[in-house]
NUDREN-728907 format. One record per residue (C-alpha): residue in one letter; x, y, z. Coordinates in steps of 0.1 Angstrom, whole numbers. Example, Ala and Ser with C-alpha at 12.3 -4.5 7.8 and 13.67 -1.06 7.14 Angstrom:
BEGIN
{atom A; {123; -45; 78}},
{atom S; {137; -11; 71}},
//
This chain:
BEGIN
{atom M; {75; -22; 351}},
{atom K; {44; -21; 329}},
{atom K; {39; -44; 298}},
{atom I; {18; -28; 271}},
{atom Q; {8; -48; 239}},
{atom S; {6; -27; 208}},
{atom T; {9; -29; 170}},
{atom C; {39; -22; 148}},
{atom N; {30; 5; 123}},
{atom Y; {55; -1; 96}},
{atom C; {44; -28; 71}},
{atom A; {11; -46; 65}},
{atom I; {19; -76; 86}},
{atom D; {10; -56; 117}},
{atom C; {31; -76; 141}},
{atom N; {22; -71; 178}},
{atom L; {49; -63; 203}},
{atom D; {50; -62; 241}},
{atom F; {66; -29; 253}},
{atom Y; {81; -30; 288}},
{atom V; {79; 6; 302}},
{atom E; {94; 21; 333}},
{atom D; {95; 58; 342}},
{atom N; {79; 66; 309}},
{atom R; {107; 50; 290}},
{atom V; {106; 18; 269}},
{atom V; {131; -5; 284}},
{atom K; {126; -32; 258}},
{atom A; {103; -42; 230}},
{atom V; {95; -79; 226}},
{atom P; {74; -95; 198}},
{atom T; {42; -108; 213}},
{atom K; {43; -146; 218}},
{atom G; {12; -163; 206}},
{atom Y; {0; -135; 183}},
{atom P; {-11; -153; 152}},
{atom V; {7; -130; 128}},
{atom N; {42; -130; 142}},
{atom D; {42; -153; 172}},
{atom G; {72; -140; 191}},
{atom F; {91; -129; 160}},
{atom C; {96; -95; 144}},
{atom C; {118; -78; 118}},
{atom I; {145; -52; 126}},
{atom K; {121; -23; 120}},
{atom G; {96; -34; 146}},
{atom L; {123; -41; 171}},
{atom S; {135; -5; 166}},
{atom L; {102; 11; 174}},
{atom D; {115; 19; 209}},
{atom K; {139; 43; 192}},
{atom Q; {110; 66; 184}},
{atom Q; {106; 75; 221}},
{atom K; {137; 96; 214}},
{atom T; {123; 114; 184}},
{atom V; {137; 149; 186}},
{atom K; {115; 178; 176}},
{atom P; {125; 214; 180}},
{atom N; {91; 221; 194}},
{atom S; {58; 203; 200}},
{atom L; {38; 233; 188}},
{atom P; {28; 242; 152}},
{atom K; {47; 267; 132}},
{atom I; {35; 291; 104}},
{atom R; {57; 305; 77}},
{atom Q; {60; 343; 76}},
{atom E; {63; 365; 46}},
{atom D; {101; 367; 50}},
{atom G; {102; 329; 48}},
{atom S; {109; 323; 85}},
{atom F; {86; 303; 108}},
{atom R; {67; 315; 138}},
{atom T; {58; 291; 165}},
{atom V; {21; 294; 176}},
{atom S; {-3; 277; 200}},
{atom W; {-24; 248; 187}},
{atom E; {-55; 269; 189}},
{atom E; {-39; 296; 166}},
{atom G; {-26; 269; 143}},
{atom F; {-60; 253; 139}},
{atom K; {-77; 286; 133}},
{atom H; {-50; 297; 108}},
{atom V; {-55; 265; 87}},
{atom A; {-93; 266; 90}},
{atom D; {-95; 302; 80}},
{atom K; {-72; 296; 51}},
{atom L; {-92; 266; 39}},
{atom K; {-124; 286; 40}},
{atom E; {-108; 316; 23}},
{atom L; {-95; 295; -6}},
{atom Q; {-128; 277; -11}},
{atom E; {-147; 310; -11}},
{atom K; {-122; 325; -37}},
{atom Y; {-115; 295; -59}},
{atom G; {-143; 269; -53}},
{atom Q; {-148; 239; -31}},
{atom E; {-123; 217; -50}},
{atom S; {-95; 242; -47}},
{atom V; {-83; 225; -16}},
{atom A; {-72; 188; -12}},
{atom G; {-56; 164; 11}},
{atom I; {-32; 134; 8}},
{atom S; {-29; 108; 36}},
{atom T; {-10; 76; 40}},
{atom G; {-14; 39; 48}},
{atom Q; {3; 44; 82}},
{atom L; {-24; 63; 100}},
{atom T; {-50; 46; 122}},
{atom L; {-85; 37; 109}},
{atom E; {-99; 65; 131}},
{atom E; {-75; 91; 117}},
{atom F; {-85; 82; 82}},
{atom A; {-121; 85; 91}},
{atom I; {-120; 119; 107}},
{atom F; {-98; 133; 80}},
{atom G; {-124; 120; 55}},
{atom H; {-152; 135; 76}},
{atom V; {-136; 170; 78}},
{atom M; {-123; 172; 42}},
{atom R; {-146; 150; 21}},
{atom N; {-179; 155; 39}},
{atom F; {-178; 190; 55}},
{atom L; {-155; 207; 30}},
{atom Q; {-165; 186; 0}},
{atom A; {-128; 185; -11}},
{atom N; {-107; 158; -25}},
{atom V; {-85; 135; -5}},
{atom D; {-64; 106; -18}},
{atom G; {-38; 86; 0}},
{atom N; {-4; 71; -8}},
{atom T; {-22; 38; -8}},
{atom R; {-28; 49; -44}},
{atom L; {9; 42; -49}},
{atom C; {8; 6; -38}},
{atom M; {-26; -10; -34}},
{atom A; {-51; 8; -57}},
{atom T; {-45; -19; -84}},
{atom A; {-53; -48; -60}},
{atom V; {-84; -29; -48}},
{atom V; {-98; -24; -83}},
{atom A; {-90; -60; -92}},
{atom H; {-108; -73; -61}},
{atom K; {-138; -51; -66}},
{atom Q; {-142; -60; -103}},
{atom S; {-135; -97; -99}},
{atom Y; {-150; -105; -65}},
{atom G; {-175; -77; -61}},
{atom F; {-157; -61; -31}},
{atom D; {-122; -52; -20}},
{atom A; {-119; -84; -1}},
{atom P; {-86; -104; -2}},
{atom G; {-97; -138; 11}},
{atom Y; {-66; -154; 25}},
{atom T; {-50; -158; 59}},
{atom L; {-13; -159; 65}},
{atom Q; {-15; -195; 76}},
{atom D; {-21; -204; 40}},
{atom L; {16; -199; 34}},
{atom E; {22; -228; 57}},
{atom L; {-5; -250; 41}},
{atom S; {3; -245; 4}},
{atom D; {22; -271; -16}},
{atom T; {29; -247; -44}},
{atom I; {37; -211; -35}},
{atom I; {41; -187; -65}},
{atom F; {54; -151; -59}},
{atom I; {48; -128; -88}},
{atom G; {66; -94; -87}},
{atom S; {71; -99; -50}},
{atom N; {101; -100; -28}},
{atom P; {90; -109; 8}},
{atom V; {125; -119; 20}},
{atom V; {132; -81; 20}},
{atom A; {98; -65; 20}},
{atom H; {78; -88; 43}},
{atom P; {103; -109; 63}},
{atom I; {77; -122; 87}},
{atom L; {56; -134; 58}},
{atom W; {87; -151; 44}},
{atom G; {91; -167; 79}},
{atom R; {57; -183; 74}},
{atom V; {70; -198; 41}},
{atom R; {100; -213; 59}},
{atom Q; {76; -228; 85}},
{atom N; {58; -247; 57}},
{atom Q; {59; -284; 65}},
{atom V; {40; -297; 35}},
{atom P; {61; -326; 21}},
{atom G; {77; -316; -12}},
{atom H; {63; -281; -13}},
{atom K; {77; -257; -39}},
{atom V; {85; -220; -39}},
{atom I; {83; -204; -74}},
{atom V; {93; -168; -82}},
{atom I; {83; -149; -114}},
{atom D; {103; -117; -115}},
{atom P; {127; -100; -140}},
{atom R; {153; -96; -112}},
{atom K; {168; -125; -93}},
{atom S; {156; -110; -61}},
{atom E; {165; -122; -26}},
{atom T; {133; -143; -27}},
{atom A; {142; -158; -61}},
{atom M; {176; -168; -46}},
{atom N; {158; -188; -20}},
{atom A; {132; -203; -43}},
{atom D; {131; -237; -60}},
{atom Y; {122; -222; -94}},
{atom W; {129; -187; -108}},
{atom Y; {114; -175; -140}},
{atom G; {134; -143; -150}},
{atom L; {110; -129; -176}},
{atom K; {115; -96; -194}},
{atom W; {102; -64; -177}},
{atom R; {65; -58; -181}},
{atom S; {58; -91; -199}},
{atom D; {40; -107; -170}},
{atom L; {5; -103; -184}},
{atom L; {15; -120; -216}},
{atom L; {30; -149; -196}},
{atom L; {-1; -153; -175}},
{atom Y; {-24; -154; -205}},
{atom A; {-2; -179; -222}},
{atom V; {-1; -201; -190}},
{atom A; {-39; -199; -188}},
{atom N; {-42; -209; -225}},
{atom Q; {-20; -240; -218}},
{atom L; {-39; -249; -187}},
{atom I; {-71; -249; -209}},
{atom E; {-55; -268; -238}},
{atom K; {-43; -295; -214}},
{atom D; {-77; -295; -195}},
{atom Y; {-59; -288; -162}},
{atom L; {-91; -271; -149}},
{atom D; {-116; -274; -121}},
{atom H; {-147; -276; -142}},
{atom E; {-171; -279; -112}},
{atom F; {-157; -247; -96}},
{atom I; {-158; -228; -129}},
{atom Q; {-194; -239; -136}},
{atom E; {-208; -232; -101}},
{atom H; {-188; -202; -89}},
{atom T; {-176; -181; -119}},
{atom E; {-189; -162; -149}},
{atom K; {-174; -153; -183}},
{atom F; {-151; -183; -185}},
{atom Q; {-161; -192; -220}},
{atom E; {-152; -157; -232}},
{atom F; {-119; -160; -214}},
{atom R; {-112; -194; -230}},
{atom D; {-118; -179; -264}},
{atom F; {-97; -148; -256}},
{atom V; {-65; -166; -245}},
{atom K; {-64; -188; -276}},
{atom D; {-43; -161; -293}},
{atom Y; {-17; -162; -265}},
{atom T; {4; -191; -278}},
{atom L; {36; -205; -265}},
{atom E; {54; -190; -295}},
{atom R; {41; -155; -287}},
{atom A; {49; -159; -250}},
{atom T; {84; -171; -257}},
{atom E; {92; -142; -279}},
{atom G; {76; -116; -256}},
{atom T; {88; -128; -222}},
{atom G; {123; -141; -230}},
{atom L; {114; -174; -213}},
{atom S; {119; -206; -231}},
{atom R; {91; -229; -243}},
{atom E; {103; -255; -218}},
{atom Q; {102; -230; -189}},
{atom I; {66; -220; -196}},
{atom L; {55; -256; -199}},
{atom E; {73; -264; -167}},
{atom L; {54; -236; -149}},
{atom V; {21; -250; -163}},
{atom E; {29; -284; -150}},
{atom L; {39; -271; -116}},
{atom I; {5; -254; -112}},
{atom H; {-13; -285; -124}},
{atom Q; {6; -308; -100}},
{atom G; {-1; -287; -70}},
{atom K; {-30; -297; -48}},
{atom R; {-30; -264; -29}},
{atom V; {-16; -237; -51}},
{atom S; {-13; -201; -38}},
{atom F; {-4; -171; -60}},
{atom W; {10; -140; -42}},
{atom W; {16; -107; -58}},
{atom T; {27; -72; -47}},
{atom M; {43; -40; -61}},
{atom G; {59; -57; -91}},
{atom V; {24; -63; -104}},
{atom N; {5; -33; -89}},
{atom Q; {28; -6; -101}},
{atom G; {24; -9; -139}},
{atom Y; {5; 6; -168}},
{atom E; {-17; -25; -172}},
{atom A; {-16; -35; -136}},
{atom V; {-53; -42; -129}},
{atom R; {-56; -67; -157}},
{atom T; {-23; -83; -146}},
{atom A; {-37; -88; -111}},
{atom Q; {-69; -102; -126}},
{atom A; {-49; -126; -148}},
{atom I; {-35; -140; -115}},
{atom I; {-70; -142; -101}},
{atom N; {-81; -160; -133}},
{atom L; {-55; -187; -128}},
{atom A; {-67; -193; -93}},
{atom L; {-104; -194; -103}},
{atom M; {-99; -218; -133}},
{atom T; {-79; -243; -112}},
{atom G; {-102; -240; -82}},
{atom N; {-74; -227; -60}},
{atom I; {-94; -202; -40}},
{atom G; {-113; -204; -7}},
{atom K; {-95; -235; 4}},
{atom P; {-66; -239; 28}},
{atom G; {-32; -231; 12}},
{atom T; {-47; -215; -19}},
{atom G; {-57; -181; -33}},
{atom A; {-49; -152; -55}},
{atom N; {-34; -132; -28}},
{atom S; {-23; -95; -29}},
{atom I; {4; -86; -4}},
{atom T; {-3; -51; 10}},
{atom G; {25; -26; 15}},
{atom Q; {17; -4; 45}},
{atom C; {5; -12; 79}},
{atom N; {-31; 1; 76}},
{atom A; {-36; 3; 38}},
{atom M; {-67; -18; 43}},
{atom G; {-80; 6; 69}},
{atom S; {-74; 34; 44}},
{atom R; {-92; 15; 17}},
{atom A; {-123; 8; 38}},
{atom Y; {-126; 38; 61}},
{atom S; {-110; 69; 46}},
{atom N; {-142; 80; 28}},
{atom T; {-122; 86; -4}},
{atom A; {-130; 59; -30}},
{atom V; {-159; 44; -11}},
{atom F; {-180; 53; 19}},
{atom Y; {-170; 42; 54}},
{atom G; {-173; 4; 54}},
{atom G; {-176; 3; 16}},
{atom G; {-204; 13; -8}},
{atom D; {-210; 37; -36}},
{atom F; {-213; 75; -29}},
{atom A; {-243; 75; -53}},
{atom N; {-261; 46; -37}},
{atom P; {-292; 61; -20}},
{atom A; {-295; 34; 6}},
{atom R; {-258; 37; 16}},
{atom R; {-261; 75; 18}},
{atom E; {-291; 73; 40}},
{atom R; {-274; 47; 63}},
{atom I; {-241; 67; 67}},
{atom A; {-260; 99; 73}},
{atom Q; {-280; 82; 100}},
{atom V; {-250; 67; 117}},
{atom L; {-231; 100; 116}},
{atom G; {-261; 120; 127}},
{atom V; {-257; 145; 98}},
{atom D; {-279; 157; 69}},
{atom E; {-274; 135; 39}},
{atom E; {-264; 166; 19}},
{atom M; {-233; 170; 40}},
{atom L; {-219; 136; 27}},
{atom A; {-193; 135; -1}},
{atom K; {-211; 132; -34}},
{atom K; {-185; 112; -54}},
{atom P; {-152; 94; -52}},
{atom T; {-122; 116; -47}},
{atom K; {-100; 129; -75}},
{atom T; {-70; 106; -77}},
{atom Y; {-35; 114; -64}},
{atom N; {-22; 123; -99}},
{atom Q; {-52; 145; -106}},
{atom I; {-45; 164; -73}},
{atom I; {-9; 170; -82}},
{atom E; {-18; 179; -118}},
{atom G; {-45; 202; -105}},
{atom I; {-20; 221; -83}},
{atom N; {4; 225; -112}},
{atom A; {-25; 237; -134}},
{atom G; {-34; 264; -109}},
{atom E; {-68; 248; -100}},
{atom I; {-59; 236; -65}},
{atom K; {-45; 262; -41}},
{atom G; {-44; 244; -8}},
{atom L; {-30; 210; 2}},
{atom W; {-29; 192; 36}},
{atom I; {-7; 161; 38}},
{atom L; {-6; 137; 67}},
{atom C; {22; 113; 75}},
{atom T; {35; 110; 40}},
{atom N; {64; 124; 20}},
{atom P; {53; 129; -17}},
{atom R; {83; 151; -25}},
{atom H; {103; 119; -23}},
{atom S; {78; 91; -30}},
{atom W; {56; 106; -58}},
{atom V; {63; 93; -93}},
{atom N; {83; 118; -114}},
{atom N; {87; 136; -81}},
{atom E; {100; 169; -95}},
{atom T; {64; 175; -105}},
{atom F; {55; 175; -68}},
{atom A; {84; 199; -61}},
{atom S; {69; 222; -87}},
{atom A; {34; 219; -72}},
{atom A; {45; 226; -36}},
{atom K; {59; 260; -46}},
{atom K; {26; 270; -62}},
{atom L; {4; 264; -32}},
{atom E; {-11; 292; -11}},
{atom L; {-16; 268; 18}},
{atom F; {6; 238; 23}},
{atom V; {1; 220; 56}},
{atom V; {25; 192; 64}},
{atom Q; {15; 171; 94}},
{atom D; {42; 146; 104}},
{atom I; {65; 133; 132}},
{atom Y; {95; 150; 115}},
{atom D; {99; 185; 101}},
{atom S; {130; 173; 83}},
{atom I; {112; 153; 56}},
{atom E; {117; 167; 20}},
{atom S; {80; 176; 17}},
{atom A; {83; 200; 46}},
{atom E; {108; 222; 29}},
{atom D; {81; 243; 12}},
{atom C; {53; 240; 36}},
{atom T; {34; 270; 49}},
{atom V; {23; 253; 81}},
{atom F; {39; 225; 100}},
{atom F; {18; 204; 125}},
{atom P; {42; 183; 146}},
{atom V; {24; 151; 158}},
{atom V; {33; 122; 180}},
{atom P; {46; 88; 168}},
{atom G; {26; 56; 173}},
{atom L; {41; 49; 207}},
{atom K; {20; 78; 220}},
{atom K; {-14; 74; 204}},
{atom E; {-43; 50; 201}},
{atom G; {-63; 35; 173}},
{atom T; {-70; 5; 151}},
{atom Y; {-51; -11; 122}},
{atom I; {-62; -37; 97}},
{atom N; {-35; -59; 82}},
{atom L; {-32; -76; 48}},
{atom E; {-53; -106; 59}},
{atom R; {-82; -84; 72}},
{atom R; {-70; -86; 109}},
{atom L; {-79; -57; 131}},
{atom S; {-54; -50; 159}},
{atom A; {-50; -23; 186}},
{atom M; {-25; 4; 188}},
{atom R; {-24; 16; 224}},
{atom P; {-3; 43; 240}},
{atom V; {30; 30; 253}},
{atom L; {44; 63; 265}},
{atom A; {27; 94; 281}},
{atom R; {28; 125; 260}},
{atom G; {49; 156; 268}},
{atom E; {37; 192; 270}},
{atom N; {17; 203; 239}},
{atom E; {21; 169; 222}},
{atom I; {-10; 158; 202}},
{atom S; {-19; 130; 178}},
{atom D; {-29; 131; 142}},
{atom Y; {-65; 125; 153}},
{atom E; {-65; 155; 176}},
{atom A; {-49; 177; 150}},
{atom V; {-77; 170; 124}},
{atom L; {-104; 173; 151}},
{atom G; {-90; 207; 161}},
{atom V; {-92; 220; 126}},
{atom G; {-127; 206; 123}},
{atom K; {-138; 225; 153}},
{atom A; {-121; 257; 141}},
{atom L; {-140; 253; 108}},
{atom G; {-172; 255; 127}},
{atom M; {-184; 219; 122}},
{atom G; {-203; 220; 155}},
{atom D; {-228; 191; 159}},
{atom A; {-213; 174; 129}},
{atom L; {-184; 164; 152}},
{atom K; {-207; 149; 178}},
{atom G; {-196; 113; 184}},
{atom W; {-161; 120; 170}},
{atom E; {-147; 133; 203}},
{atom T; {-121; 105; 207}},
{atom P; {-107; 76; 186}},
{atom R; {-128; 52; 206}},
{atom D; {-159; 72; 197}},
{atom C; {-149; 72; 161}},
{atom F; {-143; 34; 161}},
{atom N; {-178; 29; 173}},
{atom L; {-191; 51; 145}},
{atom M; {-171; 30; 119}},
{atom R; {-184; -2; 134}},
{atom E; {-220; 9; 127}},
{atom C; {-211; 21; 92}},
{atom S; {-198; -14; 85}},
{atom R; {-230; -32; 95}},
{atom N; {-243; -56; 69}},
{atom M; {-213; -48; 46}},
{atom P; {-188; -75; 35}},
{atom C; {-163; -59; 59}},
{atom D; {-188; -60; 88}},
{atom I; {-169; -54; 122}},
{atom T; {-200; -48; 144}},
{atom G; {-190; -78; 166}},
{atom I; {-156; -62; 174}},
{atom T; {-153; -38; 204}},
{atom W; {-126; -14; 213}},
{atom E; {-120; -34; 245}},
{atom A; {-119; -68; 228}},
{atom L; {-89; -58; 206}},
{atom E; {-68; -49; 236}},
{atom N; {-42; -77; 245}},
{atom S; {-59; -99; 219}},
{atom H; {-49; -120; 190}},
{atom G; {-65; -95; 167}},
{atom I; {-98; -102; 149}},
{atom Q; {-103; -107; 111}},
{atom W; {-133; -92; 93}},
{atom P; {-160; -100; 86}},
{atom Y; {-170; -103; 122}},
{atom P; {-207; -93; 125}},
{atom E; {-225; -89; 158}},
{atom G; {-242; -121; 169}},
{atom R; {-218; -144; 152}},
{atom E; {-189; -140; 176}},
{atom E; {-188; -176; 188}},
{atom E; {-191; -190; 153}},
{atom L; {-162; -168; 141}},
{atom S; {-139; -171; 171}},
{atom G; {-110; -188; 153}},
{atom D; {-77; -169; 149}},
{atom Q; {-74; -179; 112}},
{atom R; {-103; -174; 88}},
{atom R; {-105; -171; 50}},
{atom L; {-132; -159; 27}},
{atom Y; {-149; -177; -2}},
{atom E; {-148; -212; 14}},
{atom D; {-185; -215; 4}},
{atom G; {-177; -205; -32}},
{atom N; {-198; -173; -28}},
{atom F; {-184; -139; -38}},
{atom F; {-197; -104; -33}},
{atom T; {-210; -98; -69}},
{atom P; {-248; -97; -75}},
{atom S; {-247; -133; -88}},
{atom K; {-223; -143; -60}},
{atom K; {-200; -156; -87}},
{atom A; {-165; -144; -94}},
{atom Q; {-158; -127; -128}},
{atom F; {-132; -137; -153}},
{atom L; {-118; -103; -165}},
{atom F; {-93; -98; -193}},
{atom E; {-81; -74; -220}},
{atom E; {-56; -75; -248}},
{atom V; {-20; -69; -237}},
{atom R; {-13; -32; -242}},
{atom E; {16; -17; -261}},
{atom N; {41; -2; -237}},
{atom P; {32; 36; -236}},
{atom L; {69; 44; -229}},
{atom P; {90; 19; -248}},
{atom R; {128; 17; -249}},
{atom T; {144; 37; -278}},
{atom E; {178; 42; -293}},
{atom E; {181; 72; -271}},
{atom F; {170; 54; -240}},
{atom P; {180; 17; -245}},
{atom Y; {178; 5; -209}},
{atom V; {151; 0; -183}},
{atom L; {151; 13; -148}},
{atom N; {133; -10; -123}},
{atom T; {126; 1; -87}},
{atom G; {119; -16; -54}},
{atom R; {130; -22; -18}},
{atom G; {167; -21; -9}},
{atom S; {171; -38; 25}},
{atom V; {150; -51; 53}},
{atom G; {160; -22; 76}},
{atom Q; {151; 6; 53}},
{atom W; {116; 18; 50}},
{atom H; {102; 39; 21}},
{atom T; {117; 74; 22}},
{atom Q; {137; 66; 53}},
{atom S; {120; 93; 74}},
{atom R; {117; 69; 103}},
{atom T; {145; 44; 98}},
{atom R; {172; 69; 94}},
{atom E; {170; 76; 132}},
{atom V; {177; 40; 140}},
{atom K; {214; 39; 144}},
{atom F; {220; 2; 137}},
{atom V; {200; 5; 105}},
{atom E; {216; 37; 94}},
{atom D; {251; 23; 101}},
{atom V; {246; -5; 75}},
{atom S; {227; 14; 49}},
{atom V; {243; 30; 19}},
{atom K; {243; 67; 24}},
{atom K; {239; 78; -12}},
{atom A; {216; 67; -40}},
{atom Y; {228; 35; -58}},
{atom L; {216; 11; -84}},
{atom Y; {224; -24; -95}},
{atom M; {239; -31; -130}},
{atom N; {245; -63; -148}},
{atom T; {282; -75; -147}},
{atom D; {286; -77; -185}},
{atom L; {271; -42; -190}},
{atom A; {294; -28; -163}},
{atom R; {324; -44; -179}},
{atom E; {316; -31; -214}},
{atom N; {313; 4; -200}},
{atom Q; {344; 1; -178}},
{atom I; {324; 6; -146}},
{atom Q; {337; -7; -113}},
{atom E; {319; -13; -80}},
{atom M; {306; 20; -65}},
{atom D; {316; 41; -95}},
{atom E; {292; 70; -101}},
{atom I; {271; 72; -132}},
{atom K; {246; 98; -144}},
{atom V; {213; 83; -154}},
{atom F; {190; 101; -179}},
{atom S; {153; 93; -179}},
{atom A; {128; 95; -208}},
{atom N; {108; 118; -184}},
{atom G; {135; 145; -190}},
{atom Q; {152; 143; -156}},
{atom S; {186; 129; -146}},
{atom A; {203; 118; -114}},
{atom V; {236; 105; -101}},
{atom F; {239; 69; -87}},
{atom A; {267; 47; -74}},
{atom V; {268; 14; -91}},
{atom K; {267; -21; -75}},
{atom V; {277; -47; -100}},
{atom T; {257; -80; -100}},
{atom D; {245; -109; -121}},
{atom H; {211; -107; -106}},
{atom V; {197; -81; -129}},
{atom Q; {193; -85; -167}},
{atom Y; {217; -70; -191}},
{atom E; {194; -42; -202}},
{atom E; {180; -35; -168}},
{atom L; {191; -12; -139}},
{atom Y; {175; -16; -105}},
{atom A; {173; 12; -80}},
{atom P; {161; 11; -44}},
{atom I; {132; 35; -37}},
{atom H; {147; 48; -4}},
{atom Y; {166; 76; -22}},
{atom I; {150; 107; -37}},
{atom E; {169; 103; -69}},
{atom C; {150; 71; -77}},
{atom N; {116; 87; -83}},
{atom K; {131; 117; -99}},
{atom L; {134; 94; -129}},
{atom T; {101; 75; -129}},
{atom P; {74; 86; -155}},
{atom S; {39; 101; -151}},
{atom I; {22; 70; -164}},
{atom Y; {-7; 53; -147}},
{atom D; {-29; 22; -149}},
{atom P; {-61; 33; -166}},
{atom Y; {-84; 17; -140}},
{atom S; {-65; 21; -107}},
{atom K; {-45; 52; -115}},
{atom E; {-16; 36; -98}},
{atom P; {17; 49; -111}},
{atom S; {39; 28; -133}},
{atom Y; {71; 28; -113}},
{atom K; {87; -3; -126}},
{atom A; {99; 2; -161}},
{atom T; {114; 36; -171}},
{atom P; {135; 39; -203}},
{atom V; {169; 54; -194}},
{atom R; {204; 59; -206}},
{atom F; {235; 65; -186}},
{atom S; {270; 80; -188}},
{atom K; {300; 75; -167}},
{atom G; {316; 103; -147}},
//
């Protein structure tokens, strides 16, 4: 029996597991003991990875839709040629930007890179990822405040912090291994604080819960900052030596009084002052945020308001501290740094002459071949399709018909495409219903590559099972289309994922995310390695847990962090008499994952999951409307759509709020096409709605 260590490719923790394999079958999967992220533990999703060895496909060959609507199965060579010819035809007819791609946070670093090389460099097309749906806000906040997309923490900080504050974050359900680190915290008298409109599973397990009104978090954070300043609960030395624009921030927050915050957040004066004192009393305060912050119409400034609190109190760069974004998907950070979409490989501006010269040199191509500008964003791609400007779309490992905000707009877009390539493990996902080409690819158990988790740790995915006849990986599918496009020498050095990894290492040289000291071989059977890890400093940086900013230096030109702020915006889609309630969205259970494409095949998850869309309603609101547990209601959204949900009655949501899990397509049928102005991340969390019974 062989033991093969590999990486779980569900969430951003990137647990490692030992797969015991016999006769090309996984006998058991055991979380890797000693791995610094999960150390012998794993959630139910990771433990179920062995179920994907039984993934059923009607065929391992691609299929092309015929004029009568039926599909014809073809060889891979014919599939590659068909897609390549169609991409070239559309560009010749409608222009370079008439084709686009959408990827995901679940591909490997190498798969992002080659897709970016084929689509962004060679074809000069636009490619965004569904990391736009979860992490774009944190990315922009980091870049503007720190000078680079560089979250500085390590997961060990959860065990070292004496004051842990979760804002719009529910790790008990969304990141159970992260929550396990909280439970391992042995700091005497440590406190867990949750700021969230819903009494989430994490709030139920916290010492303090501040149940503020929906989308009032920025107002609260500014008021807290004002109180910290008024009471002089500041780290003046850190502010002076390591930050800029604090005086302007001090003047700005004076208008955010306790009275204003009390009225706007629904919290009492005493609660807000209590929170201020808890922050002040903490010696090692850590702030943690995720989708409750990121998915909003003023999300970047909200994330930066959290960063501001950490900066002004000196809670950054030290053990147990930080303003820490919790990533959603397993390789969202790999997507951010190596997809060639918003930044060049390894970071850097597409217009920077030095970076252009360096990337061209590493890739061995003419500088003119490189992408000239950041990609059009996800919403611009969908809007471009519906406007008739984009005629071809290639999606990888994602299901936007289900997950895209206001998802009927994607349903409409899919029907307008002349070429719609869906590349996935399953042909049963909703997005495949209208595809013109389907590329079946293997799951993670059968491919190799690299992942980067939420604390900047690179880990190895290595093949656990041998492939069957005609089975290929996402990497090989993109490479095949690239060859069929006639890229020729532009694909030299891209022959395998290992070759690609070596190219990306060189692209990262001297950048903040430098990984030149990491080799493909060193990641195998390892503890993972956090970036930065530049060549020549391997011995110095050999520890399993490393954080950034310990020296107080950031990645801005001045090496100082920036206080960034802006007036609280008026809600662009407020409640009205017609739509008097608010729909909030989020995770439903530990076992379910996103659109359930993968977890629905895990029997013990499926057995305990509710089969139809449901939402949570406040007990008093249900009683007033004579609604009983699991009664069905029709919910009407301000976006013009409606959907039917079963009702779960609870005291854990506010009277005017409904909360729906994202795992059902009905959920994002109702969310609005509203985005943060800086990150372009959708505002999933506060949709005005009304409902009727029966």
